[in-house]
C-alpha positions, -999 to 999 in steps of 0.1 A, spaced: 484 -234 -503 457 -243 -477 460 -229 -443 448 -247 -413 445 -238 -376 432 -257 -345 414 -237 -317 412 -254 -283 387 -243 -256 370 -257 -224 365 -293 -215 389 -305 -243 365 -290 -270 383 -280 -302 376 -269 -337 395 -265 -370 396 -235 -393 408 -241 -428 411 -215 -455 412 -232 -491 431 -218 -519 399 -206 -535 394 -184 -505 365 -203 -487 368 -205 -449 358 -238 -433 350 -244 -396 347 -279 -384 340 -294 -350 341 -332 -347 318 -348 -323 322 -384 -329 300 -394 -300 270 -378 -317 248 -397 -341 239 -367 -363 257 -339 -383 248 -304 -393 263 -283 -422 257 -248 -431 271 -229 -461 267 -191 -461 275 -159 -479 277 -122 -465 248 -112 -485 214 -103 -471 184 -81 -476 202 -49 -467 226 -53 -496 206 -33 -522 234 -11 -532 270 -20 -540 300 -12 -562 324 -37 -575 361 -26 -574 371 -10 -605 337 4 -616 328 40 -611 291 37 -605 271 19 -578 246 -8 -586 212 -5 -572 190 -37 -571 154 -42 -562 145 -49 -524 141 -86 -518 166 -99 -544 187 -117 -519 158 -137 -507 147 -143 -543 181 -156 -551 181 -181 -521 147 -196 -535 161 -198 -570 192 -216 -562 174 -248 -551 163 -252 -588 183 -269 -616 179 -282 -651 173 -316 -637 165 -326 -600 161 -297 -576 182 -297 -545 152 -308 -522 147 -338 -544 184 -347 -543 185 -344 -504 153 -366 -501 171 -394 -518 198 -394 -491 175 -389 -461 188 -355 -451 166 -326 -441 177 -294 -459 166 -257 -456 178 -222 -463 173 -187 -449 180 -151 -458 185 -126 -430 193 -90 -431 231 -95 -437 234 -131 -447 221 -160 -467 227 -196 -456 219 -231 -470 220 -261 -445 212 -296 -439 212 -321 -411 215 -359 -414 222 -391 -395 237 -410 -426 255 -402 -458 270 -371 -446 297 -370 -472 273 -373 -501 250 -347 -485 279 -323 -483 287 -327 -520 250 -320 -528 250 -288 -506 282 -274 -521 272 -283 -557 238 -269 -559 247 -236 -542 275 -231 -566 254 -241 -597 230 -212 -604 203 -217 -630 180 -190 -638 157 -184 -668 131 -156 -674 103 -181 -673 114 -196 -640 118 -162 -625 84 -151 -635 69 -182 -618 90 -175 -587 75 -140 -585 41 -154 -581 53 -178 -554 72 -151 -534 43 -126 -539 21 -151 -520 47 -154 -494 48 -116 -490 10 -114 -486 10 -141 -460 36 -122 -438 17 -91 -442 -11 -109 -422 13 -124 -397 11 -103 -365 46 -115 -351 62 -105 -384 44 -71 -387 51 -61 -351 88 -64 -358 90 -48 -391 67 -19 -379 91 -14 -352 121 -14 -376 103 11 -397 98 34 -366 134 29 -356 152 36 -389 149 64 -415 172 50 -443 187 18 -434 173 -10 -455 169 -31 -424 134 -14 -423 124 -31 -455 108 -66 -453 134 -94 -462 112 -107 -490 108 -71 -505 75 -58 -518 51 -70 -545 64 -42 -567 100 -46 -560 102 -84 -569 83 -74 -602 116 -57 -612 137 -89 -607 149 -108 -638 176 -135 -646 203 -109 -656 200 -91 -621 200 -125 -603 232 -135 -621 247 -100 -614 241 -104 -577 251 -141 -576 285 -134 -593 293 -106 -569 283 -120 -536 286 -158 -540 323 -156 -546 340 -182 -525 362 -154 -510 328 -140 -494 316 -173 -482 321 -199 -454 312 -235 -446 306 -247 -410 302 -284 -399 295 -300 -366 287 -335 -356 298 -371 -365 322 -360 -393 359 -363 -401 376 -329 -407 399 -343 -434 369 -356 -454 351 -322 -451 382 -304 -464 388 -328 -492 353 -328 -505 351 -290 -505 385 -287 -522 373 -311 -549 338 -298 -554 346 -261 -553 367 -249 -581 390 -221 -579 378 -187 -587 392 -152 -588 381 -132 -557 356 -105 -564 362 -72 -543 332 -50 -536 319 -22 -514 286 -27 -495 269 6 -489 254 15 -456 233 46 -459 237 75 -434 213 71 -406 201 98 -383 207 93 -345 170 97 -335 142 72 -341 120 79 -371 88 74 -352 80 69 -314 48 48 -319 33 27 -346 -1 8 -343 -17 -16 -367 -49 -38 -364 -48 -74 -373 -65 -105 -360 -49 -111 -325 -65 -124 -293 -42 -101 -272 -22 -71 -284 14 -78 -295 41 -53 -289 77 -46 -296 99 -19 -279 132 -10 -295 160 13 -281 180 25 -311 218 26 -309 241 48 -329 268 31 -349 304 41 -350 315 8 -367 297 -16 -391 295 -45 -367 295 -46 -329 324 -63 -312 320 -97 -293 326 -78 -260 299 -53 -268 275 -81 -277 281 -100 -245 278 -70 -223 246 -59 -239 229 -93 -235 239 -92 -198 224 -57 -195 192 -70 -211 190 -100 -187 195 -79 -157 168 -53 -169 142 -78 -178 154 -114 -179 134 -143 -168 146 -142 -132 149 -103 -130 127 -85 -105 109 -64 -133 100 -97 -151 87 -114 -120 67 -82 -110 52 -76 -144 42 -114 -147 25 -115 -114 7 -83 -121 -6 -99 -154 6 -70 -176 28 -96 -195 27 -133 -201 53 -160 -207 57 -149 -244 77 -119 -231 113 -118 -243 144 -97 -251 169 -95 -280 201 -76 -289 192 -70 -325 226 -65 -343 239 -68 -378 261 -50 -403 253 -13 -398 225 -16 -372 219 -24 -336 190 -21 -311 179 -35 -278 145 -49 -280 117 -63 -258 86 -80 -272 56 -100 -261 19 -98 -255 0 -74 -233 -33 -56 -229 -12 -26 -217 18 -23 -239 22 14 -231 25 4 -193 50 -22 -202 72 3 -221 69 26 -191 79 -1 -167 110 -11 -187 121 26 -191 115 31 -154 138 1 -146 165 13 -169 165 47 -152 165 31 -118 195 9 -126 211 40 -141 207 59 -108 212 31 -82 234 8 -100 233 -31 -104 235 -54 -74 263 -79 -70 235 -106 -67 217 -96 -100 250 -95 -119 261 -128 -107 227 -145 -116 226 -132 -150 264 -139 -157 259 -176 -146 226 -180 -167 241 -168 -198 274 -186 -193 255 -217 -188 234 -213 -219 267 -208 -238 281 -239 -225 250 -259 -233 252 -249 -270 282 -272 -273 258 -302 -267 237 -294 -299 252 -300 -333 228 -275 -349 238 -248 -324 274 -256 -329 274 -253 -366 254 -220 -365 278 -206 -338 308 -217 -359 296 -198 -390 288 -168 -368 326 -167 -362 330 -159 -399 302 -134 -401 310 -117 -369 348 -118 -370 356 -137 -336 363 -171 -324 339 -197 -310 354 -198 -275 358 -160 -274 324 -155 -258 331 -181 -230 364 -164 -223 348 -131 -220 322 -143 -195 351 -149 -172 365 -114 -176 334 -93 -178 329 -70 -148 298 -54 -132 313 -20 -142 312 -31 -179 275 -38 -176 268 -7 -155 284 14 -183 263 -3 -210 230 5 -191 242 40 -184 245 45 -222 209 34 -227 191 63 -242 156 59 -231 142 88 -252 154 71 -284 127 45 -283 99 32 -304 69 12 -294 52 -10 -321 18 -24 -313 -6 -50 -331 -41 -46 -318 
């Protein structure tokens, strides 16, 4: 029997979580005052899932790197009209993406939402692979891989990941390699699809000018009941220390690009919502847009407005990152490490803590005014295991001492600098 819960938050905002009999979790936020709607349908399956074991089987299954991304491409095809052609007829804008630990299919539209939702659910749950179409796709994705090999922004990140990690498959390009995708065939694609695209491993999130009862009814009608598939996703053992301290590559850039990563050690598969909020506050205090360090480096000309920061997290990996452009990337790294050590020694000022807390809380509130952000944040509830309003509630409870502890745990020696010159 279907289960349904209503979650209420600030400013009379609320959303519904429903769990269908077939195991699918659905998250819906009605925004009737908006003219558009956004839907995203995702599975807990990404590029890191290259080794798994289905319950009841003795041996593990290893699959080629890049197969999750390959599968994402192939699902848009069918024996008749492909999914993009179907969406074009309704006026919707559709897309998909594969990340390290998830694959998602999405659309946004101003009209015909119910029809578009049917198309989304139908094509994702109707795989069609042949050896001929797989071989054709190998050529297409091969060109994509070569394109990204010449993309400085992409390469500076993956060079950093290769420097940070010894064994974790997060260090491998999401699309795989030319050699690895050559090993993919229709049988392997169906094996991965049948394992990871089971409705008990998937979620649907919807936000905008929709009716929750319509969404649930369409999903219940289009998606047939199926037996759950239980499996174990393998996270390789990973040494605590970084693999390399420095990686450099030459590509066509006007100014050198850099990415600095501080590797964290993992005691659990994913970070909690509190750990995530505290880490983002720590990063903002260290080098956010209004921090003293950012202001100083910008005025000195050693960084430009491209400078940013990220708490890079997923199933089995996490790192605090800073990236941007600079003619002196080693100097930027030294300044960031120096600021972390200063904060570890002197502590955080009340003013800096309050400014960062208000900035990030405001950004979280503003996300409720964008249906794209809302739907993506709703499906994050499924992938990350916490509620949509949990982050906002935490901002009211986080203390300066929480952030001080996070900064004190920064290992400034366990760091890699990736540079594209």
